[in-house]
C-alpha positions in Angstrom: 14.0 18.4 6.5 12.9 21.5 4.6 9.0 21.9 4.5 9.3 23.1 0.6 10.3 19.4 0.0 7.2 17.5 -1.1 6.4 14.3 0.6 3.1 13.1 -0.7 2.2 12.8 -4.6 0.3 15.7 -5.9 -2.5 13.6 -7.5 -3.2 12.0 -3.9 -5.9 13.5 -1.7 -5.0 15.9 0.9 -3.5 14.6 4.1 -6.6 15.5 6.2 -8.5 13.1 4.0 -6.0 10.2 4.9 -6.4 11.2 8.5 -10.2 10.5 8.1 -9.6 7.5 6.1 -7.4 5.7 8.7 -10.3 4.3 10.8 -11.9 2.7 7.8 -8.7 1.7 5.8 -9.2 -2.1 5.8 -12.8 -2.1 5.0 -12.5 0.5 2.1 -9.6 -1.3 0.4 -11.8 -4.5 0.4 -8.9 -5.9 2.6 -6.9 -6.1 -0.7 -3.8 -4.6 0.8 -3.9 -6.9 3.8 -4.7 -10.1 1.8 -2.1 -9.8 -0.6 0.7 -9.1 1.9 -0.7 -12.0 4.1 -0.3 -14.3 0.9 3.7 -12.7 0.2 4.7 -13.2 3.7 3.3 -17.0 4.0 4.3 -18.1 0.5 7.1 -16.0 -0.7 9.0 -14.4 2.1 8.9 -17.6 4.6 10.0 -19.7 1.8 13.0 -17.4 0.7 16.4 -17.6 2.1 15.5 -14.7 4.7 12.3 -15.6 6.4 11.0 -13.5 9.1 11.4 -15.0 12.6 11.9 -14.3 16.5 15.2 -12.7 15.7 14.2 -10.3 13.2 13.7 -6.5 13.3 11.0 -5.5 10.9 10.1 -1.8 9.5 6.6 -1.5 8.4 7.1 1.8 6.4 4.2 4.1 4.9 2.2 1.6 7.0 -1.0 3.2 7.2 -2.6 2.0 10.1 -0.5 -0.9 10.7 -1.3 -3.2 7.8 2.1 -4.8 7.6 1.8 -5.7 11.3 -1.5 -7.0 10.9 -0.3 -9.1 8.1 2.5 -10.5 10.3 0.2 -11.7 12.8 -2.0 -13.2 10.5 0.7 -15.0 8.8 3.0 -16.2 11.5 2.9 -18.3 14.4 3.2 -16.5 17.7 6.9 -18.0 18.5 7.8 -16.8 14.8 6.7 -13.3 15.3 9.9 -10.7 15.0 11.3 -9.5 18.2 11.0 -5.8 17.1 8.8 -4.1 14.9 8.6 -0.2 13.8 5.6 1.0 12.4 5.6 4.2 10.6 3.7 6.7 8.6 3.7 10.5 7.8 0.0 11.0 8.6 -0.6 11.4 12.3 -4.2 9.7 12.3 -2.7 6.5 10.6 0.1 6.2 13.4 -2.9 6.5 16.0 -4.8 4.1 14.2 -1.7 1.5 14.2 -1.6 2.4 17.9 -4.9 1.4 18.6 -5.2 -1.8 16.2 -1.9 -3.1 17.5 -2.5 -2.4 21.5 -3.5 -6.0 22.1 -1.4 -7.7 19.5 0.7 -10.4 20.4 3.9 -8.7 18.7 6.6 -8.6 21.6 7.8 -5.1 20.7 5.9 -2.6 18.6 6.8 1.0 18.0 4.6 3.3 16.3 6.3 6.5 14.8 5.6 9.7 12.8 8.1 9.5 10.1 8.7 10.5 6.5 9.7 7.3 4.5 11.9 9.6 2.2 13.7 10.8 5.2 14.4 8.3 8.0 17.2 10.3 9.3 16.5 9.3 12.8 16.8 5.5 12.3 20.5 4.2 12.0 22.1 2.4 9.1 22.1 -1.3 8.8 19.5 -1.6 11.4 16.4 -3.7 9.9 16.4 -7.4 8.7 13.3 -6.8 6.8 11.6 -3.7 5.4 7.9 -3.8 4.2 6.9 -1.2 1.7 3.2 -2.2 1.1 1.4 -0.4 -1.8 2.7 2.9 -1.0 5.7 3.4 -3.7 3.5 5.3 -6.0 2.3 7.6 -3.4 5.7 9.2 -2.7 6.9 12.5 -4.4 10.4 11.1 -4.4 10.1 7.1 -4.6 13.8 6.6 -5.3 14.7 8.5 -1.9 12.0 6.3 -0.2 13.8 3.0 -1.3 17.2 4.6 -0.6 16.3 4.9 2.9 15.0 1.4 2.8 18.5 0.2 1.5 20.3 2.3 3.9 18.3 1.2 7.0 18.5 -2.6 6.1 21.4 -4.7 7.4 23.5 -6.5 4.8 21.6 -9.6 3.6 18.3 -8.0 4.8 15.0 -8.4 2.7 12.8 -5.7 1.3 9.4 -6.7 0.3 7.9 -3.9 -2.1 4.5 -4.0 -3.7 2.9 -2.0 -6.0 -0.4 -2.3 -8.3 -0.4 -3.5 -11.7 -4.1 -3.2 -12.0 -5.8 -1.2 -9.3 -9.6 -2.3 -9.9 -11.0 0.9 -8.2 -9.3 3.3 -10.9 -11.0 1.0 -13.5 -14.4 1.2 -11.9 -14.3 4.9 -11.3 -13.3 5.5 -15.0 -16.4 3.3 -16.1 -18.7 5.1 -13.7 -17.5 8.7 -14.9 -18.0 7.5 -18.7 -21.7 6.7 -17.7 -22.5 10.3 -16.4 -20.0 12.7 -18.3 -17.9 11.0 -20.9 -16.9 14.3 -22.2 -14.8 15.3 -18.9 -11.4 13.9 -18.4 -11.0 10.7 -16.4 -9.6 10.9 -12.8 -5.6 10.8 -13.1 -3.7 8.0 -11.5 -0.9 8.8 -9.1 2.3 7.9 -10.8 0.8 5.9 -13.7 4.2 4.8 -14.8 4.4 2.3 -11.9 1.7 0.1 -13.4 4.1 -0.7 -16.3 6.2 -3.7 -16.2 9.8 -3.2 -15.3 9.3 0.4 -13.7 9.2 -0.5 -10.2 12.3 -2.8 -10.6 14.0 0.0 -12.0 13.4 2.1 -9.1 14.4 -0.6 -6.8 17.8 -0.8 -8.7 18.3 2.9 -8.7 18.0 2.8 -4.9 20.9 0.5 -4.5 19.8 -2.9 -4.7 21.6 -5.1 -7.2 19.7 -6.7 -10.0 20.7 -10.1 -9.2 19.4 -9.9 -5.7 15.8 -8.8 -6.9 13.0 -11.4 -7.3 9.7 -10.4 -9.0 6.5 -12.2 -8.3 3.0 -11.3 -9.7 0.1 -11.7 -7.5 -3.7 -11.6 -8.4 -6.5 -11.2 -5.8 -10.3 -11.4 -6.8 -12.4 -9.8 -4.1 -15.6 -11.9 -4.2 -16.7 -11.2 -0.5 -20.0 -9.1 -0.3 -18.9 -6.9 2.7 -15.2 -6.3 1.0 -16.9 -5.4 -2.3 -19.5 -3.0 -0.2 -16.3 -1.6 1.3 -14.7 -0.9 -2.1 -17.9 0.7 -3.3 -17.8 3.1 -0.3 -14.3 4.2 -0.9 -15.4 4.8 -4.7 -18.4 6.7 -3.4 -16.8 8.8 -1.0 -14.1 11.7 -1.0 -11.1 9.6 -2.0 -12.6 9.7 -5.3 -14.1 13.4 -5.3 -11.8 14.3 -8.1 -13.9 12.1 -10.5 -16.8 14.2 -10.1 -15.2 17.7 -10.7 -17.5 19.7 -12.8 -20.4 17.7 -12.1 -23.8 19.5 -11.5 -26.0 18.6 -8.2 -28.0 16.1 -10.3 -24.9 14.4 -11.7 -23.5 14.2 -8.2 -26.6 12.4 -7.0 -26.2 9.8 -9.8 -22.5 9.0 -8.8 -23.2 6.2 -6.1 -25.5 4.2 -8.7 -23.2 4.7 -11.5 -20.4 3.3 -9.2 -22.8 0.4 -8.2 -23.5 -0.3 -11.8 -19.8 -0.4 -12.6 -19.0 -2.9 -9.9 -21.5 -5.0 -11.1 -19.8 -5.1 -14.5 -16.6 -5.7 -13.0 -17.9 -8.5 -10.8 -19.5 -10.2 -14.0 -16.4 -10.0 -15.8 -14.1 -11.2 -13.1 -16.1 -13.2 -10.7 -15.1 -10.2 -8.1 -13.3 -7.0 -8.1 -9.9 -7.9 -9.5 -6.4 -6.5 -8.3 -3.2 -7.5 -9.9 0.0 -6.6 -8.1 4.0 -6.5 -8.6 5.7 -7.9 -6.0 9.6 -7.3 -5.5 11.8 -9.4 -2.8 15.0 -7.4 -2.8 18.0 -8.4 -0.7 20.7 -5.8 0.2 24.2 -7.4 -0.8 26.1 -8.8 2.3 
């Protein structure tokens, strides 16, 4: 693939940040991406016409440090784990993180590879029974291409699990923190904000090849109330992932950022009883 073709959405931090982020991913997401996926697997996928089982071949695409794999282990009995799992990401440190975290897992056959979800030419057609795309669709420069590859690599009758934020709490909290310090400056942009709108994710899934009648849409709400998880989220918002929010700040204003985030987190918790994430979930079956 040409090096001129973009892989990552331009509003995201540079890949070297994600390399550093790999080892702290679960904590700094407040376990939100993991816990929502566990809920989906237990209560939606396993109750569907296409549950994951010992004969399944699963792709955890744009996997970060193997969150989909971790959710499978947390959701399924050992004798129901898939016989084969591919964990892939386009950031080397994420793949390394997955290898480390899955080294002692009970999954029978796991392969961790450096792959671009938008161009899986090394993966054959009609290969997977299930494909997990967990909170990454909005990070792609070419989201339709990513889901076309999901469609191509799924077997007929295979199931894609695609998740996307409807309300990504850290952006609300960061914007509130920005307004406390420099309300005159632009708010930090959100990558692909159109995905937060109802119907946009389904439209992209349909454009990639999935028939409308084969798509089920589910909404999920997760309120993160555990103190340690909230502390992890605060670290995310105070750190380099959200550095763009502090562009144009003086040193004094930079020094006030952590406290502004802390106060904004308290306001979020007072409003919702915790840090609230809302998600769209699409379960899409490839036509037989």
